[in-house]
C-alpha positions as a printed NumPy array, in Angstrom:
array([[  0.   ,   0.   ,   0.   ],
       [  1.049,   3.477,  -0.616],
       [  1.785,   6.025,   2.093],
       [ -1.26 ,   8.114,   1.067],
       [ -3.691,   5.215,   1.677],
       [ -2.125,   4.451,   5.074],
       [ -2.331,   8.129,   6.111],
       [ -5.987,   8.341,   4.989],
       [ -6.845,   5.165,   6.948],
       [ -5.128,   6.536,  10.057],
       [ -6.925,   9.892,   9.743],
       [-10.314,   8.174,   9.297],
       [ -9.622,   5.867,  12.265],
       [ -8.671,   8.823,  14.489],
       [-11.802,  10.731,  13.428],
       [-14.059,   7.722,  14.107],
       [-12.479,   7.161,  17.518],
       [-12.814,  10.877,  18.298],
       [-16.489,  10.876,  17.358],
       [-17.164,   7.765,  19.44 ],
       [-15.263,   9.199,  22.411],
       [-17.107,  12.518,  22.119],
       [-20.439,  10.703,  21.947],
       [-19.684,   8.713,  25.099],
       [-18.561,  11.875,  26.864],
       [-21.759,  13.747,  25.942],
       [-23.909,  10.754,  26.874],
       [-22.269,  10.433,  30.291],
       [-22.778,  14.174,  30.901],
       [-26.483,  13.878,  30.062],
       [-26.897,  10.82 ,  32.289],
       [-25.219,  12.616,  35.205],
       [-27.398,  15.685,  34.641],
       [-30.607,  13.642,  34.587],
       [-29.539,  11.585,  37.607],
       [-28.817,  14.705,  39.634],
       [-32.213,  16.233,  38.766],
       [-34.422,  13.164,  39.055],
       [-32.564,  10.856,  41.41 ],
       [-32.706,  12.994,  44.525],
       [-36.48 ,  13.479,  44.829],
       [-37.18 ,   9.812,  44.048],
       [-34.934,   8.685,  46.888],
       [-36.594,  11.157,  49.249],
       [-40.057,   9.923,  48.276],
       [-39.091,   6.306,  48.952],
       [-37.68 ,   7.218,  52.346],
       [-40.81 ,   9.205,  53.239],
       [-43.115,   6.359,  52.225],
       [-41.111,   3.851,  54.254],
       [-41.392,   6.016,  57.352],
       [-45.205,   6.15 ,  57.137],
       [-46.937,   3.598,  59.275],
       [-49.527,   1.499,  57.469],
       [-53.133,   2.11 ,  58.39 ],
       [-55.563,  -0.263,  60.016],
       [-57.581,  -2.459,  57.655],
       [-61.369,  -2.584,  58.04 ],
       [-63.193,  -5.216,  55.963],
       [-66.693,  -4.537,  54.72 ],
       [-69.217,  -7.213,  53.812],
       [-69.941,  -7.821,  50.144],
       [-72.106,  -5.35 ,  48.215],
       [-74.381,  -6.627,  45.439],
       [-76.165,  -3.885,  43.483],
       [-77.826,  -3.324,  40.14 ],
       [-75.777,  -1.002,  37.974],
       [-76.975,   1.781,  35.698],
       [-76.719,   0.079,  32.31 ],
       [-79.703,   1.26 ,  30.275],
       [-81.73 ,  -1.586,  28.784],
       [-79.713,  -4.295,  30.532],
       [-80.097,  -6.074,  33.841],
       [-76.548,  -6.148,  35.156],
       [-75.217,  -6.205,  38.658],
       [-72.002,  -5.507,  40.499],
       [-70.702,  -7.7  ,  43.28 ],
       [-67.885,  -6.003,  45.158],
       [-66.037,  -6.604,  48.401],
       [-63.662,  -3.988,  49.735],
       [-61.321,  -3.286,  52.603],
       [-60.895,   0.225,  53.937],
       [-57.481,   1.381,  55.068],
       [-58.093,   3.806,  57.926],
       [-55.684,   6.009,  59.868],
       [-55.762,   4.192,  63.188],
       [-57.765,   1.969,  65.503],
       [-59.905,   4.901,  66.643],
       [-60.934,   5.511,  63.037],
       [-61.874,   1.834,  62.662],
       [-63.98 ,   2.09 ,  65.822],
       [-65.718,   5.188,  64.457],
       [-66.525,   3.338,  61.216],
       [-67.813,   0.417,  63.247],
       [-70.145,   2.692,  65.207],
       [-71.33 ,   4.358,  61.963],
       [-71.445,   1.181,  59.857],
       [-75.046,   1.519,  58.599],
       [-74.306,   5.074,  57.416],
       [-71.025,   3.926,  55.798],
       [-72.744,   1.09 ,  53.925],
       [-75.58 ,   3.406,  52.889],
       [-73.123,   5.982,  51.527],
       [-71.399,   3.316,  49.437],
       [-74.752,   1.904,  48.308],
       [-75.768,   5.336,  46.996],
       [-72.646,   5.503,  44.811],
       [-72.359,   1.979,  43.377],
       [-75.71 ,   1.813,  41.486],
       [-74.974,   5.071,  39.651],
       [-72.088,   3.5  ,  37.697],
       [-72.259,   1.838,  34.281],
       [-70.422,  -1.386,  33.526],
       [-68.223,   0.266,  30.882],
       [-67.019,   2.791,  33.483],
       [-66.171,   0.074,  35.99 ],
       [-64.336,  -2.29 ,  33.632],
       [-61.26 ,  -0.087,  33.242],
       [-58.627,   0.555,  35.878],
       [-59.26 ,   4.27 ,  35.498],
       [-62.957,   3.705,  36.249],
       [-62.167,   1.665,  39.353],
       [-59.796,   4.388,  40.555],
       [-62.477,   7.051,  40.022],
       [-64.938,   4.909,  42.001],
       [-62.345,   4.394,  44.757],
       [-61.692,   8.152,  45.021],
       [-65.412,   8.946,  45.036],
       [-66.097,   6.501,  47.867],
       [-63.119,   7.767,  49.903],
       [-64.305,  11.374,  49.521],
       [-67.888,  10.481,  50.479],
       [-66.828,   8.462,  53.539],
       [-64.407,  11.112,  54.775],
       [-67.155,  13.728,  54.476],
       [-69.594,  11.441,  56.313],
       [-67.085,  10.696,  59.099],
       [-65.997,  14.354,  59.482],
       [-62.308,  13.859,  58.805],
       [-59.722,  12.177,  56.631],
       [-60.052,   8.822,  58.332],
       [-60.213,   6.636,  55.202],
       [-56.84 ,   6.645,  53.469],
       [-57.411,   4.022,  50.781],
       [-59.795,   1.373,  49.546],
       [-58.758,  -2.038,  48.281],
       [-61.194,  -3.991,  46.123],
       [-60.787,  -7.642,  47.1  ],
       [-63.618,  -8.889,  44.86 ],
       [-65.02 ,  -7.07 ,  41.846],
       [-67.452,  -8.881,  39.529],
       [-69.787,  -7.375,  36.924],
       [-72.452,  -9.67 ,  35.455]])
């Protein structure tokens, strides 16, 4: 091979290696930048959630209601557990149980099956029940609701 071909190959090799090295350098800078912006709050959130004490679970008996599907006879069978702040909140729910069940029974029949079949629909229902119960119980006693059975027929 001639000297010109060898020099051209060397120049091309150096350029390719320079481009690859520059790309890795820029990529590592971007990763560090993103990690410094995003990493810190995520770690803090995990630590905060670990420090929270879990609430007390309160199981409700099964609800079976007709749902609001026009022209169809469909029903919803649902069982749920309430996560409440503490034992005192569970005792308050126990003493108000007929009102709690009534509040839930006024919400469930207003839903259509297509609303309840999606996760988004179940989350909307969950939030609506939590809001209604917390209003009924005069405080933020109900923290979450877990559906343990959910059947639409």
